[in-house]
C-alpha positions in Angstrom: 119.3 74.6 89.8 118.6 78.0 91.2 116.6 80.8 89.6 118.1 84.3 90.2 116.2 87.4 90.9 117.1 90.6 89.1 120.4 92.3 90.1 119.9 94.8 92.9 116.6 93.2 93.9 115.7 94.6 97.3 114.6 92.3 100.2 112.7 93.4 103.3 109.9 92.4 105.7 106.7 94.0 106.8 104.7 94.5 110.1 102.1 96.9 111.3 101.7 98.8 114.5 98.5 97.6 116.0 99.2 94.0 115.1 102.5 93.8 117.1 103.1 96.8 119.4 100.8 96.2 122.3 101.5 98.8 125.0 97.9 100.0 124.7 97.8 101.6 128.1 101.4 102.8 128.1 102.9 106.3 127.9 99.8 108.3 126.8 98.7 106.3 123.8 95.1 107.2 122.9 92.4 104.6 121.9 92.1 103.6 118.3 89.1 102.3 116.3 90.5 98.8 116.7 90.5 99.1 120.5 86.8 99.9 120.2 86.1 97.2 117.6 87.8 94.5 119.7 85.8 95.6 122.8 82.5 94.9 120.9 81.4 91.4 121.7 81.4 89.0 118.7 83.6 91.1 116.5 86.9 89.3 117.0 87.6 85.6 117.4 87.9 84.5 121.1 87.4 88.1 122.2 91.1 88.8 121.4 92.5 92.3 121.1 95.8 94.1 120.4 96.4 95.4 123.9 99.5 93.3 124.3 99.9 91.6 120.9 103.7 90.8 120.4 104.7 93.4 123.0 106.9 94.9 120.3 106.6 98.2 122.2 109.0 96.8 124.8 110.8 94.1 122.7 111.5 96.1 119.5 115.3 95.7 119.8 115.0 91.9 119.7 112.7 92.1 116.7 115.0 94.3 114.8 117.8 91.8 115.5 115.6 89.2 113.9 115.3 91.3 110.8 119.0 91.8 110.6 119.6 88.0 111.1 117.2 87.4 108.2 119.5 89.4 105.9 116.7 91.8 105.0 117.7 95.4 104.4 114.3 97.1 104.2 111.7 97.2 107.0 108.1 98.5 106.3 106.6 99.4 109.7 103.7 101.7 110.5 103.2 104.5 113.0 100.2 104.2 115.4 98.4 107.6 115.0 96.9 107.6 118.5 100.3 106.9 120.0 101.8 110.2 118.7 98.5 112.3 118.5 96.1 110.7 121.0 93.2 112.9 119.9 94.1 112.7 116.2 94.7 116.4 116.1 96.3 119.0 118.3 98.4 117.9 121.2 101.5 115.8 120.4 102.5 112.9 122.7 106.2 113.3 122.9 106.6 110.0 124.6 105.1 108.3 121.6 107.3 110.2 119.3 110.3 109.1 121.4 109.4 105.5 120.9 109.5 105.8 117.2 112.7 107.8 117.4 114.3 104.8 119.2 112.8 102.4 116.8 114.1 104.2 113.7 117.5 104.8 115.2 117.6 101.1 116.1 117.0 100.3 112.4 119.8 102.5 111.2 122.2 101.1 113.8 121.5 97.6 112.3 121.8 98.7 108.7 118.1 98.6 108.0 116.3 101.0 105.7 113.1 102.3 107.4 110.0 102.3 105.2 107.5 104.3 107.2 103.8 103.7 106.6 101.7 106.6 107.8 98.5 104.6 108.2 97.8 100.9 108.7 94.2 101.0 110.0 94.5 102.3 113.6 92.6 105.6 113.4 92.3 107.5 116.7 88.9 106.8 118.1 88.6 110.6 118.8 88.6 111.2 115.0 86.1 108.4 114.4 83.8 110.2 116.9 83.9 113.1 114.5 83.0 111.0 111.4 86.4 109.4 110.7 87.1 108.7 107.1 83.6 109.7 106.1 84.3 113.3 107.1 86.0 115.4 104.4 87.8 117.3 107.1 90.0 114.2 107.5 92.1 115.4 104.5 93.3 118.3 106.7 93.7 116.0 109.8 95.8 113.6 107.8 97.8 116.4 106.4 98.7 117.7 109.9 99.5 114.2 111.0 101.8 113.7 108.0 103.4 117.1 108.7 104.3 115.9 112.2 105.9 112.7 111.1 107.9 114.1 108.2 109.3 116.9 110.4 110.2 114.5 113.2 111.4 111.5 111.2 112.2 112.7 107.7 115.9 113.2 108.4 116.2 109.5 108.8 113.3 107.9 106.9 114.0 107.8 103.1 110.9 105.9 101.9 107.3 106.7 102.7 104.1 104.7 102.4 100.9 106.8 102.7 98.4 104.0 103.2 98.3 100.3 103.6 95.3 98.8 101.7 92.9 101.7 101.3 90.4 99.4 99.6 90.2 97.3 102.7 89.7 100.4 104.8 86.8 101.5 102.5 85.1 98.2 101.6 85.8 95.9 104.5 85.6 98.5 107.2 82.8 100.7 105.9 80.7 98.5 103.6 81.0 95.0 104.9 81.7 95.9 108.6 84.2 93.1 109.1 86.9 95.5 110.1 87.0 98.6 112.3 85.0 100.8 112.5 82.4 98.1 111.6 80.2 100.3 109.4 77.8 98.7 106.8 77.0 101.6 104.5 77.9 101.2 100.8 77.4 104.9 100.0 79.6 105.9 102.9 82.2 103.5 101.7 82.4 105.2 98.3 82.9 108.5 100.1 85.6 107.0 102.3 87.4 105.7 99.2 87.4 109.2 97.7 88.7 110.8 100.9 91.5 108.2 101.1 92.6 109.1 97.6 92.6 112.8 98.5 94.6 112.1 101.7 97.2 110.1 99.8 97.7 113.0 97.4 97.8 115.6 100.1 100.3 113.6 102.2 102.5 113.0 99.1 102.7 116.8 98.6 103.5 117.4 102.3 106.4 114.9 102.2 107.7 116.3 98.9 107.6 119.9 100.3 110.2 118.8 102.8 112.1 116.1 100.9 111.5 116.5 97.2 113.5 113.4 96.3 112.0 111.1 99.0 110.2 108.1 97.4 106.5 108.1 98.2 104.0 105.4 97.3 100.9 103.6 98.6 100.2 99.9 99.1 97.3 98.2 97.4 96.2 94.6 97.8 95.4 94.1 94.1 93.1 91.3 93.1 92.8 89.5 89.8 89.2 88.5 89.3 88.0 85.1 88.1 84.7 83.5 87.3 83.8 80.0 88.3 84.5 77.5 85.5 80.9 76.7 84.9 79.8 80.3 84.7 82.5 81.9 82.6 80.1 83.4 80.0 77.3 84.5 82.4 79.6 86.2 84.9 82.5 87.5 82.8 81.2 91.1 83.0 81.3 90.9 86.8 85.0 90.4 86.8 85.5 93.8 85.1 83.2 95.5 87.7 84.9 93.7 90.6 88.4 94.8 89.4 87.2 98.4 88.9 85.9 98.5 92.4 88.8 96.7 94.1 91.8 98.0 92.1 90.6 100.8 89.8 89.0 103.1 92.3 92.4 103.6 93.9 94.8 103.2 90.9 93.0 105.0 88.2 92.6 108.5 89.8 96.2 108.5 90.9 97.7 107.3 87.7 95.2 108.5 85.1 93.3 111.3 86.9 89.9 109.6 86.6 87.7 107.0 88.2 86.8 103.8 86.1 83.8 104.3 83.9 82.1 101.3 85.4 81.8 103.0 88.8 81.9 106.6 87.9 78.2 107.1 88.7 78.8 105.8 92.2 81.7 108.1 92.8 80.4 111.3 91.3 78.3 112.4 94.3 81.5 112.6 96.4 83.7 114.5 93.9 84.1 118.3 94.2 85.7 120.6 91.6 89.4 120.1 91.5 89.5 116.8 93.4 90.6 114.6 90.5 93.3 117.1 89.5 94.6 117.1 93.1 94.5 113.3 93.4 96.6 112.6 90.3 100.1 112.5 91.6 103.5 111.0 90.6 103.9 107.6 92.2 107.6 106.9 93.0 106.8 103.2 93.7 103.7 101.0 93.9 103.3 98.8 96.9 101.6 95.5 96.0 100.0 93.1 98.5 98.8 89.8 97.1 97.8 86.5 98.6 95.1 84.7 96.6 92.8 84.8 93.6 89.3 86.3 93.9 86.4 84.4 92.4 83.1 86.2 91.9 79.6 85.2 91.0 76.3 87.0 90.4 74.2 88.0 93.4 70.9 89.7 93.7 69.7 92.2 96.3 73.2 93.6 97.1 74.8 96.9 96.7 76.9 95.4 94.0 75.6 92.7 91.6 78.3 90.2 92.7 79.6 88.4 95.7 82.8 86.4 96.5 82.6 82.7 95.5 84.6 79.8 96.9 87.4 79.0 94.5 87.4 75.6 92.7 88.3 72.6 94.9 91.5 71.8 93.1 93.4 74.6 94.8 95.5 74.0 97.9 94.5 76.4 100.6 96.0 78.2 103.6 94.5 78.1 107.1 92.6 81.3 106.1 90.8 79.3 103.5 92.6 81.3 100.8 93.4 79.5 97.5 97.1 79.3 96.7 97.7 80.4 93.1 101.1 81.8 92.1 99.8 82.3 88.5 97.3 84.8 89.9 100.1 86.7 91.5 102.0 86.8 88.2 98.9 88.1 86.4 98.4 90.8 89.1 102.0 92.1 88.5 101.3 92.1 84.8 98.2 94.4 85.3 100.5 97.0 86.7 102.9 96.5 83.8 100.2 96.7 81.1 97.7 99.2 82.5 99.6 101.6 84.8 102.9 102.3 83.1 104.9 99.5 84.7 105.8 101.6 87.9 108.6 100.5 90.2 106.8 97.9 92.2 107.6 96.5 95.6 105.7 93.5 96.9 105.0 94.7 100.5 102.9 91.8 101.7 102.7 88.1 100.6 102.5 85.0 102.7 100.3 82.3 104.1 98.8 81.2 107.4 99.4 77.6 108.3 99.2 75.4 111.4 102.5 75.8 113.1 103.1 73.1 115.7 106.5 73.1 117.5 108.2 69.8 117.4 109.7 68.0 120.5 112.8 70.2 119.9 110.6 73.3 120.0 111.3 74.1 116.3 108.6 74.7 113.7 109.2 72.9 110.4 106.6 74.9 108.3 107.1 73.2 105.0 103.6 74.3 103.8 104.7 78.0 104.1 108.0 77.3 102.4 106.1 75.7 99.5 103.8 78.8 99.4 106.8 81.1 99.2 108.5 79.0 96.6 105.5 79.2 94.3 104.9 82.9 94.7 108.6 83.9 94.5 108.7 81.9 91.3 105.9 84.1 90.0 108.1 87.2 90.6 110.9 85.6 88.6 108.5 84.8 85.8 107.0 88.4 85.8 110.3 90.2 85.9 111.6 88.0 83.1 108.8 89.4 81.0 109.6 93.0 81.9 107.5 93.7 85.0 109.2 96.3 87.0 109.2 94.5 90.4 112.1 95.7 92.4 111.7 94.2 95.8 109.9 91.8 98.1 108.7 92.0 101.8 107.0 88.9 103.1 104.1 89.1 105.5 105.1 88.9 108.2 108.2 88.9 110.4 106.2 87.8 113.4 103.0 85.9 114.2 100.7 88.6 115.4 97.2 89.9 116.0 95.4 89.0 112.8 92.5 91.5 113.0 89.1 89.8 113.3 90.8 86.4 113.4 92.6 87.4 116.7 95.5 85.1 117.4 94.1 82.1 115.6 96.0 82.5 112.4 99.8 82.7 112.1 101.7 84.2 109.2 105.1 84.8 110.7 108.5 83.7 109.7 109.0 83.8 113.5 106.8 82.0 115.9 105.5 84.0 118.9 104.4 82.3 122.2 101.8 84.8 123.3 102.1 83.6 126.9 105.8 84.1 127.3 106.5 86.3 124.2 109.3 84.0 123.2 110.4 84.3 119.6 111.4 81.2 117.7 112.4 81.4 114.0 110.6 78.9 111.9 112.1 76.8 109.1 110.6 79.4 106.7 112.8 82.0 108.3 115.9 80.0 107.4 114.5 79.4 103.9 114.0 83.1 103.4 117.4 83.9 104.8 119.0 81.6 102.2 116.9 83.1 99.4 118.0 86.6 100.4 121.6 85.7 100.8 121.8 84.1 97.3 119.3 86.5 95.7 118.0 83.3 94.0 115.2 80.8 94.5 116.4 77.2 95.1 
């Protein structure tokens, strides 16, 4: 028996520039904060970096053919800011623009709908040297960058994503230091969060000035918080604070024009007159990334009175150590339905890292990943059956790729990449997803 998805459900796939492109020294690309972060000893597993990655810069046509072969119609990709503006402002690198022209035209030739993400973490290092996301001037820098992209690509790109995972940029990159630029300053992280919200709103207006009907949204990795079973009463209040920090800081000002009450005192030092009025914008769609449940427990001596806890042992886990919990995914979609007006929602990332060992025939029979997708896709059917406005799904990811601080150790792809030869080999999960897309139903 199969379970159908809603009629007109839209299927796609996602990647990001730094994780797949490579070509770090090619054609005038400037350095990004991830180039700098990777060059710092001890930051990235095995000393890996994205200088070659999947060599998508030279192999993009083959990769687009893989998307077409999957049957997906929508492709969320990102622009590498230092490839088109090496210094972040000022001079334009026309060779970098030409690469994305070829890429976008290649999508259209294959019947793919480009979803252009303005920013997926690869800030020009030249801007970081000027304070990066902590500098309020970045609102103008990001506006100019958006202006460049919308004037060059807006005639062909119909869907725009301003940011991928602004909460990760703020908290993981500027409070925890586990991502570029590697800063550990909780106060600076709050300022970064506010600047990201302002940049989203400004970029939305820039795009709408040129193309009023173009859908614009942002992508948030939402988390449903949980307490450990033996501490439900003691730690229940921490779940509300965790969700306010992780989700509400970015959703509430855009949808409701305010920051959550639980963290307003932390945000107020960074808010100037008119900021909240400017941030509140119409969201044409909400991008949702979701992988795992988040368990929290009390912690003393930290900037926040909680820390992440290991989930209960009864969960199956991915190679990232992330608990597999389709019910959490369902409840996350319900948060958007119940608290944010049930916006048109597209799942723009979801997937699992597993050990992918080619068999004697060279094929990868990744049944663990298929089981993961089956559980999480089932959660979408459950949520949409209860009225959640989920309109599409883009698994993470098309290719195995550079997985940030984990280097090349973790593989999420539907397609296996041999990083020595760059050979692409579709996995069993690729064929599974192709059949799901073709039938618009879950086996």
